[in-house]
C-alpha positions as CSV (number, residue, x, y, z in Angstrom):
1,M,-33.4,-15.3,34.0
2,N,-33.4,-16.0,37.7
3,Y,-29.7,-15.7,38.7
4,V,-28.0,-14.4,41.8
5,S,-25.9,-12.4,39.4
6,K,-26.0,-11.6,35.7
7,P,-24.5,-14.1,33.4
8,K,-21.0,-12.9,32.4
9,I,-20.0,-13.2,28.7
10,I,-16.3,-13.7,28.7
11,N,-14.7,-13.1,25.3
12,I,-11.1,-14.2,24.8
13,M,-9.1,-12.6,22.0
14,P,-6.5,-14.5,19.9
15,H,-3.8,-11.8,20.0
16,G,-2.4,-9.0,22.1
17,P,-2.5,-5.2,21.5
18,A,-1.2,-4.0,18.2
19,Y,1.8,-2.3,19.6
20,G,3.7,-2.8,16.4
21,F,1.3,-0.5,14.4
22,S,1.9,2.4,16.8
23,P,5.3,1.7,18.4
24,D,5.9,5.3,19.6
25,K,2.3,6.1,20.6
26,K,0.7,5.0,23.8
27,P,-2.7,3.3,23.5
28,D,-6.0,5.0,24.3
29,V,-6.0,3.1,27.7
30,W,-2.6,2.5,29.2
31,W,-0.7,1.9,32.5
32,E,2.9,2.6,33.5
33,K,4.8,-0.2,35.1
34,P,7.2,0.2,38.0
35,D,10.2,-0.1,35.7
36,G,8.9,2.9,33.5
37,S,7.7,0.7,30.7
38,W,4.0,0.8,29.7
39,L,1.3,-1.3,28.3
40,G,-2.3,-0.8,27.3
41,F,-5.0,-1.4,24.7
42,W,-7.1,0.4,22.1
43,P,-10.9,-0.1,22.7
44,R,-11.5,-0.5,19.0
45,E,-11.2,-4.3,19.1
46,W,-14.2,-6.1,17.5
47,L,-15.1,-7.7,20.8
48,D,-15.3,-4.3,22.6
49,I,-17.5,-2.9,19.8
50,L,-19.7,-6.0,19.8
51,G,-20.0,-5.7,23.5
52,E,-21.1,-2.1,23.3
53,A,-23.8,-3.0,20.8
54,V,-25.1,-5.9,22.9
55,L,-25.2,-3.9,26.1
56,K,-27.2,-1.2,24.4
57,E,-29.9,-3.7,23.6
58,T,-30.0,-5.6,26.9
59,D,-29.0,-5.2,30.6
60,K,-29.2,-9.0,31.3
61,Y,-25.5,-9.7,30.8
62,N,-22.1,-8.4,31.9
63,W,-19.5,-8.3,29.2
64,E,-15.7,-8.8,29.5
65,V,-12.9,-8.9,26.9
66,W,-9.8,-10.8,27.9
67,Q,-6.7,-10.0,25.9
68,P,-3.3,-11.7,26.2
69,D,-0.3,-9.4,26.6
70,Y,3.3,-10.3,26.7
71,R,4.0,-7.0,28.5
72,A,1.6,-7.7,31.4
73,D,3.0,-8.7,34.8
74,Q,-0.5,-8.9,36.3
75,I,-4.1,-8.5,35.2
76,Y,-4.9,-4.9,34.1
77,S,-8.5,-4.0,33.9
78,K,-10.5,-1.0,32.7
79,T,-14.3,-0.5,32.6
80,L,-15.1,1.5,29.4
81,E,-18.0,4.0,29.2
82,T,-20.0,1.4,27.3
83,G,-20.0,-0.9,30.3
84,V,-17.5,-3.3,28.7
85,I,-14.7,-4.5,31.0
86,H,-11.4,-5.0,29.1
87,R,-8.7,-6.9,30.8
88,L,-5.1,-7.6,29.8
89,F,-3.7,-10.9,31.1
90,P,0.0,-11.9,31.4
91,A,0.9,-14.3,28.6
92,E,4.0,-16.0,27.2
93,E,5.0,-17.6,24.0
94,K,4.6,-21.4,23.8
95,L,5.3,-24.1,21.2
96,Y,2.2,-26.2,20.5
97,R,1.7,-29.3,18.3
98,P,-1.8,-29.1,16.7
99,G,-0.4,-31.6,14.1
100,I,3.1,-33.0,13.9
101,R,5.1,-29.8,13.4
102,P,5.5,-27.3,16.3
103,Q,3.5,-24.0,16.1
104,K,4.1,-20.9,18.1
105,G,1.2,-19.4,20.0
106,F,0.5,-17.6,23.3
107,F,-0.3,-19.2,26.6
108,S,-1.8,-17.6,29.7
109,E,-1.8,-19.5,32.9
110,T,-3.5,-16.5,34.6
111,M,-6.4,-16.8,32.1
112,I,-6.8,-20.5,32.9
113,S,-6.7,-19.9,36.6
114,H,-9.3,-17.1,36.3
115,L,-11.6,-19.3,34.3
116,K,-11.3,-22.1,36.9
117,R,-12.4,-19.7,39.7
118,L,-15.4,-18.5,37.6
119,Q,-16.6,-21.9,36.2
120,N,-19.2,-22.4,39.0
121,N,-20.8,-19.0,38.1
122,P,-23.1,-18.3,35.2
123,I,-20.7,-17.5,32.3
124,I,-20.7,-17.9,28.6
125,L,-17.2,-18.4,27.3
126,T,-16.7,-16.9,23.8
127,L,-13.5,-17.8,21.9
128,Y,-12.9,-15.4,19.0
129,S,-10.6,-15.8,16.1
130,T,-10.6,-14.8,12.4
131,Y,-9.1,-18.1,11.4
132,G,-11.3,-20.4,13.5
133,F,-9.9,-23.1,15.8
134,R,-6.4,-22.7,14.4
135,T,-5.6,-20.7,17.6
136,P,-3.7,-23.3,19.7
137,F,-4.5,-21.7,23.1
138,F,-8.3,-22.1,22.4
139,N,-7.7,-25.8,21.9
140,E,-5.8,-25.9,25.2
141,I,-8.8,-24.3,27.0
142,I,-11.1,-26.9,25.5
143,K,-8.8,-29.7,26.6
144,I,-8.9,-28.4,30.2
145,F,-12.6,-27.6,30.5
146,G,-14.4,-29.4,27.7
147,N,-15.0,-32.9,29.1
148,A,-16.6,-31.8,32.3
149,K,-17.4,-28.1,31.6
150,K,-20.1,-26.3,33.6
151,F,-20.6,-23.5,31.2
152,P,-21.3,-23.1,27.4
153,I,-18.6,-22.4,24.9
154,F,-19.5,-20.2,22.0
155,F,-16.9,-20.0,19.2
156,R,-17.2,-16.7,17.4
157,G,-15.5,-17.0,14.0
158,G,-14.2,-14.0,12.0
159,G,-15.1,-15.4,8.6
160,Q,-11.8,-17.0,7.3
161,F,-11.8,-20.4,8.9
162,K,-10.4,-23.2,6.7
163,A,-10.6,-26.8,7.7
164,P,-7.3,-28.7,7.8
165,L,-8.7,-31.3,5.3
166,S,-9.4,-28.5,2.8
167,E,-5.7,-27.6,2.7
168,I,-4.7,-31.2,1.9
169,F,-5.8,-30.6,-1.7
170,G,-2.9,-28.1,-2.1
171,L,0.6,-29.1,-3.1
172,H,2.7,-29.9,0.0
173,R,5.6,-31.9,1.2
174,P,4.7,-35.4,2.5
175,L,5.1,-34.3,6.2
176,T,2.6,-31.5,5.7
177,Y,-0.1,-34.0,4.6
178,L,0.5,-36.0,7.7
179,C,0.5,-32.9,9.9
180,L,-2.9,-31.7,8.4
181,M,-4.4,-35.2,8.9
182,V,-3.4,-35.2,12.6
183,E,-4.7,-31.7,13.1
184,H,-8.0,-32.7,11.5
185,F,-8.6,-35.6,13.9
186,Q,-7.4,-33.5,16.9
187,L,-9.8,-30.8,16.0
188,R,-12.7,-33.2,15.5
189,K,-12.0,-34.6,18.9
190,L,-12.1,-31.2,20.7
191,I,-14.7,-29.3,18.7
192,K,-17.5,-31.5,19.9
193,Y,-17.4,-29.7,23.3
194,V,-18.3,-26.4,21.7
195,D,-22.0,-25.5,22.0
196,V,-22.3,-23.2,19.0
197,I,-20.1,-21.8,16.2
198,S,-20.8,-18.7,14.3
199,E,-19.1,-17.5,11.1
200,Q,-19.8,-14.6,8.9
201,S,-19.3,-15.8,5.3
202,E,-20.9,-18.8,3.5
203,S,-17.4,-20.1,2.5
204,A,-16.4,-20.2,6.2
205,L,-19.6,-21.9,7.2
206,R,-19.0,-24.6,4.6
207,E,-15.5,-25.2,6.2
208,V,-17.0,-25.4,9.7
209,R,-19.4,-28.2,8.5
210,K,-16.4,-30.3,7.5
211,V,-15.4,-30.7,11.2
212,Y,-18.4,-29.8,13.3
213,N,-21.9,-31.4,13.6
214,G,-23.4,-29.0,16.2
215,R,-25.2,-25.7,16.1
216,I,-24.0,-23.2,13.5
217,E,-25.1,-19.6,13.1
218,K,-24.3,-17.0,10.5
219,L,-23.6,-13.8,12.5
220,T,-21.8,-10.8,11.1
221,M,-20.2,-7.7,12.6
222,G,-21.9,-4.4,11.8
223,C,-22.0,-0.6,11.9
224,Y,-24.4,2.1,13.1
225,F,-26.7,3.2,10.3
226,D,-27.7,6.3,12.2
227,F,-24.1,7.5,11.9
228,W,-22.9,5.9,8.6
229,I,-25.2,7.7,6.2
230,P,-25.0,8.9,2.6
231,V,-23.6,12.4,2.3
232,P,-26.5,14.7,3.2
233,S,-26.0,17.0,0.2
234,Q,-23.7,17.7,-2.8
235,E,-22.7,20.9,-1.2
236,I,-21.3,19.0,1.8
237,K,-19.5,16.6,-0.6
238,R,-17.9,19.6,-2.4
239,K,-16.7,21.1,0.9
240,V,-15.2,17.8,2.1
241,R,-13.5,17.3,-1.2
242,K,-12.2,20.9,-1.2
243,R,-10.5,20.3,2.2
244,L,-8.7,17.3,0.7
245,N,-7.7,19.3,-2.5
246,I,-9.7,16.9,-4.7
247,M,-10.3,18.3,-8.2
248,D,-13.9,18.4,-9.5
249,N,-13.1,16.0,-12.4
250,Q,-11.5,13.3,-10.2
251,T,-13.2,10.0,-9.5
252,V,-12.2,9.1,-5.9
253,F,-11.6,5.5,-4.9
254,L,-11.4,4.8,-1.2
255,A,-9.6,1.8,0.4
256,T,-9.2,1.3,4.1
257,G,-7.5,-1.3,6.3
258,N,-4.3,-2.4,8.0
259,F,-1.2,-2.4,6.0
260,V,-0.7,-6.1,5.7
261,P,-0.2,-8.3,2.6
262,L,-3.8,-9.8,3.0
263,K,-5.2,-6.4,1.9
264,Q,-3.2,-6.3,-1.4
265,F,-2.7,-2.5,-1.2
266,D,0.6,-3.0,-3.0
267,K,-1.1,-4.7,-5.9
268,L,-3.8,-2.0,-6.0
269,I,-1.1,0.7,-6.2
270,K,0.6,-1.1,-9.1
271,V,-2.8,-1.3,-10.9
272,F,-3.2,2.5,-10.6
273,Q,0.3,3.0,-11.8
274,K,-0.7,1.4,-15.0
275,L,-3.5,4.0,-15.3
276,S,-1.2,6.9,-14.4
277,D,-1.6,8.5,-17.8
278,R,-5.2,9.3,-16.8
279,N,-5.7,12.4,-14.7
280,E,-9.2,11.9,-13.5
281,F,-8.7,9.5,-10.6
282,L,-7.6,9.8,-6.9
283,L,-7.0,6.8,-4.7
284,I,-7.3,7.4,-0.9
285,I,-5.7,4.7,1.3
286,V,-6.6,5.0,5.0
287,G,-4.9,2.8,7.6
288,H,-1.7,1.9,9.3
289,G,0.7,-0.9,9.7
290,D,4.2,-1.8,11.0
291,K,7.2,0.1,9.8
292,I,8.2,-2.4,7.1
293,N,4.8,-2.6,5.4
294,T,4.2,1.1,5.8
295,H,7.5,2.1,4.2
296,Y,7.0,-0.3,1.4
297,L,3.6,1.0,0.4
298,H,4.7,4.7,0.7
299,S,7.8,3.9,-1.5
300,L,5.7,2.1,-4.1
301,A,3.2,5.0,-4.4
302,R,5.7,7.8,-4.2
303,K,5.3,8.9,-7.9
304,L,1.5,8.8,-7.7
305,V,1.6,10.8,-4.5
306,L,3.7,13.4,-6.2
307,Q,1.2,13.5,-9.1
308,K,-1.6,13.9,-6.5
309,K,-3.2,10.7,-7.6
310,V,-2.7,8.9,-4.3
311,I,-3.3,10.1,-0.7
312,F,-2.2,8.1,2.3
313,H,-4.4,9.1,5.3
314,P,-3.5,8.1,8.8
315,Y,-5.8,5.6,10.6
316,V,-8.9,7.4,11.8
317,T,-12.4,6.6,13.0
318,G,-15.6,8.4,13.6
319,K,-16.5,11.7,11.8
320,I,-13.1,12.0,10.1
321,L,-13.4,8.6,8.5
322,R,-17.0,9.3,7.6
323,Y,-15.9,12.5,5.8
324,L,-13.5,10.3,3.7
325,Y,-16.4,8.1,2.7
326,W,-18.4,11.1,1.8
327,A,-15.6,12.5,-0.3
328,S,-15.4,9.3,-2.3
329,D,-17.2,8.0,-5.3
330,V,-16.4,4.3,-5.1
331,Y,-15.2,2.0,-2.3
332,I,-12.6,-0.6,-3.3
333,S,-11.7,-3.8,-1.3
334,V,-9.2,-6.2,-2.9
335,S,-8.3,-8.4,0.0
336,T,-7.5,-12.1,-0.5
337,G,-9.8,-13.0,2.4
338,E,-12.3,-11.2,4.7
339,G,-14.9,-12.0,7.3
340,G,-17.2,-9.0,6.7
341,P,-15.5,-6.7,6.2
342,A,-17.1,-3.9,8.2
343,S,-15.4,-1.3,5.9
344,V,-17.6,-2.4,3.1
345,M,-20.6,-2.4,5.3
346,K,-19.9,1.2,6.1
347,A,-19.6,1.9,2.3
348,M,-23.0,0.3,1.8
349,A,-24.5,2.4,4.6
350,C,-23.0,5.5,3.0
351,G,-24.6,4.6,-0.4
352,L,-21.3,4.0,-2.2
353,P,-20.9,1.5,-5.0
354,V,-18.4,-1.2,-4.2
355,I,-15.7,-2.9,-6.2
356,S,-14.5,-6.0,-4.4
357,T,-12.8,-9.3,-4.6
358,P,-15.4,-12.1,-4.1
359,V,-14.7,-12.7,-0.4
360,G,-16.4,-12.2,2.9
361,E,-20.0,-11.9,3.9
362,T,-20.5,-8.6,2.0
363,G,-19.4,-10.5,-1.1
364,D,-22.2,-13.0,-0.4
365,T,-24.7,-10.0,-0.2
366,M,-23.4,-8.3,-3.3
367,R,-23.7,-11.5,-5.2
368,K,-27.2,-12.3,-3.9
369,H,-28.6,-8.8,-4.9
370,G,-26.6,-8.3,-8.1
371,V,-24.8,-5.1,-7.0
372,G,-21.3,-3.8,-7.1
373,K,-18.4,-5.1,-9.2
374,F,-16.3,-8.2,-8.5
375,V,-12.7,-8.6,-9.5
376,P,-10.7,-11.8,-9.2
377,I,-8.4,-12.1,-6.2
378,R,-5.2,-12.3,-8.3
379,N,-6.0,-11.3,-11.8
380,Y,-4.7,-7.8,-11.7
381,D,-5.4,-7.1,-15.4
382,E,-9.1,-7.5,-14.6
383,W,-8.6,-5.0,-11.8
384,T,-7.2,-2.5,-14.3
385,K,-10.1,-3.2,-16.7
386,A,-12.7,-2.7,-14.0
387,I,-11.2,0.6,-12.7
388,S,-11.0,1.9,-16.3
389,E,-14.7,1.1,-16.8
390,I,-15.5,3.1,-13.7
391,L,-13.4,6.0,-14.9
392,D,-15.4,5.8,-18.1
393,K,-18.5,6.4,-16.0
394,K,-19.7,2.8,-15.9
395,I,-20.5,3.0,-12.2
396,P,-21.6,-0.3,-10.4
397,K,-25.0,-0.6,-8.9
398,T,-25.3,0.2,-5.2
399,L,-27.0,-2.0,-2.6
400,D,-30.4,-0.8,-1.4
401,I,-29.7,0.8,2.0
402,R,-32.8,-0.9,3.6
403,I,-31.3,-4.3,2.7
404,A,-27.9,-3.3,4.1
405,Q,-29.5,-1.9,7.3
406,D,-31.4,-5.1,8.0
407,A,-28.3,-7.1,7.6
408,Y,-25.6,-4.9,9.2
409,D,-27.1,-2.2,11.5
410,W,-25.7,-2.9,15.0
411,P,-29.0,-3.1,16.8
412,N,-30.2,-5.8,14.4
413,V,-26.8,-7.7,14.6
414,A,-26.7,-7.5,18.4
415,K,-30.2,-9.0,18.7
416,R,-29.1,-12.0,16.7
417,F,-26.2,-12.5,19.2
418,I,-28.5,-12.0,22.1
419,N,-30.8,-14.8,20.8
420,V,-27.8,-17.2,21.0
421,Y,-26.8,-16.1,24.5
422,R,-30.4,-16.6,25.7
423,D,-30.5,-20.1,24.3
424,L,-27.2,-21.0,25.9
425,C,-28.3,-19.7,29.2
426,K,-31.5,-21.8,29.0
427,K,-29.5,-24.9,28.2
428,Y,-27.1,-24.5,31.1
429,Y,-28.7,-22.3,33.8
């Protein structure tokens, strides 16, 4: 690449920092404003983690993460140890009309102005969202830059995109059908300016093909297989379990994630309530959420917690989280929709069997290789049956770690992204 400066990969996030999940705790990176209030971010966002992996594999790019923040009064920037630059941009709430009905979303005039100043430089604009182009601000960006853009646009999907036309087959009010039709044609009009779209799961890729005729890539997130490893010995497993007061005869189920309805932790707790006459299980739930969802889950599981059959563990990462994987016998994921998820990738790296709803890219892999155990998204009696079978020692087959590593180890994942960036630079620069 013969550039005066390195191409800059600019990644725009679809949401602000998750202040609501830790309302009384300052983020890992934070600033105090003149009025005494504060703002900041947690460098655990997927785009920060992906940037770390890419920069470990190549020095040919700069990497920035742009995040909207209603608390920001100016641009706040921090260069992380990984080389990733994370910026918070002033943003405000705005009413959009992707179809007929108004839809709330964020808008950042500062981001738009910043992009205009950079558009004559070598950049790759990456728009990231779990739910595809249903983020109104991204459509606004394409309206402004798409027709005469001087840089490539890469849409990085999180695996749960659903085309507007797919929703038409549901039961709606008449105005909703019209709204979805208008959104479909608006989306088709704008999406042609995107150079490449990536999604994680096969189901999301099928949805993309309903509205987009350009380049499509299947790209996942990942984890580090030199860190997420099977428990080195049974002695270590016993020590970890002893710290958690886990009895020798208990089969430990691990579930991790944000406390949001999508994860169906409430339904999972209710299933284990049906099995409360059995003493040989322990469910560990790791994560956090807003006050309402957190209180609801804790209240729901109170009796099982008192019986020492459920443990709520605060959100953790790194070695502490790995200890929880090592202490467990089965990983369980019962979400209604996922892109990966990376939590299951970590379970596969740790050599754990997986029980899962048939969603996400890891669901594609489990199905392809005939491993794990699937349960229907909303047939909770089947969940009860599947968990009972595991308690009766019918343990699902685990995925060969070599297969998992090829698919999900960060160096392998990063190289697939780098191939896309290289092609985009060749096309534009």
